[in-house]
C-alpha positions in Angstrom: -3.1 -17.5 4.8 -6.4 -15.8 5.1 -7.2 -12.1 4.7 -7.0 -11.4 8.4 -3.6 -13.0 8.7 -2.3 -11.0 5.7 -3.7 -7.7 7.0 -2.3 -8.4 10.5 1.1 -9.0 9.0 0.9 -5.8 7.0 -0.1 -3.7 10.0 2.7 -5.3 12.2 5.3 -4.7 9.4 4.2 -1.1 9.0 4.4 -0.5 12.8 7.9 -2.1 12.8 9.1 0.2 9.9 7.6 3.3 11.5 9.1 2.5 14.9 12.5 1.9 13.4 12.5 5.0 11.1 10.4 7.5 13.0 8.3 10.3 11.4 9.3 12.8 8.8 10.8 10.8 6.0 9.6 10.6 2.4 6.7 8.3 1.6 8.9 6.4 -0.9 11.3 5.6 2.0 8.5 4.0 4.1 7.2 2.3 1.1 10.5 0.7 0.1 11.2 -0.4 3.7 7.7 -1.8 4.1 8.1 -3.8 0.9 11.4 -5.2 2.2 9.8 -6.2 5.5 6.8 -7.8 3.8 9.1 -9.9 1.6 11.2 -10.8 4.7 8.0 -12.2 6.2 7.4 -14.3 3.1 4.5 -12.3 1.7 4.2 -11.7 -2.0 4.1 -7.9 -2.5 4.5 -5.7 -5.5 5.2 -1.9 -5.7 3.5 0.7 -8.0 1.1 -1.7 -9.5 -0.9 -0.3 -12.4 -4.6 0.1 -11.7 -6.7 0.7 -14.8 -10.1 2.4 -14.8 -13.0 0.4 -16.3 -15.1 2.8 -18.4 -18.1 1.6 -20.4 -16.8 -2.0 -20.1 -13.3 -1.1 -21.4 -10.1 -1.2 -19.3 -8.3 2.2 -19.7 -4.9 3.0 -18.3 -5.2 6.4 -16.7 -1.9 6.3 -14.8 -3.3 5.2 -11.5 -0.8 3.2 -9.4 -1.3 1.2 -6.2 1.5 1.8 -3.8 1.7 -1.8 -2.7 -0.4 -4.9 -3.6 0.0 -7.7 -1.1 -0.8 -11.3 -2.0 -3.0 -10.0 -4.8 -5.8 -9.1 -2.3 -4.7 -6.2 -0.1 -4.0 -2.7 -1.4 -1.6 -0.6 0.8 -1.5 3.1 0.2 1.4 4.7 2.1 1.2 8.2 3.4 3.7 10.4 5.1 1.4 13.2 6.5 0.5 14.7 9.8 -3.2 13.6 9.4 -5.3 12.0 6.8 -7.5 14.3 4.7 -10.9 13.4 3.2 -9.1 13.3 -0.2 -6.9 10.4 1.1 -10.1 8.4 2.1 -11.7 9.1 -1.3 -8.6 7.8 -3.0 -8.7 4.5 -1.1 -12.4 4.1 -1.8 -11.8 4.6 -5.5 -9.2 1.8 -5.5 
């Protein structure tokens, strides 16, 4: 499965979860249901994956966690907000 197929499955699964649950729930609820849906589709996905910072050539655990890592190539950051803020975009770029 190539990157476009994986990302297409993720978007489709996210839309299915959101359509079924509607707005206003906790981020962790959407995250858990999305993980379930991705597994149901046969995708390898992990939740709360540690993301170290590389500083001066050394990997340092600073407590960063990726919401979902799918097939070891796609990072999914779940948000339950009315609109995305510049801070959310900066967070994704940092990952």
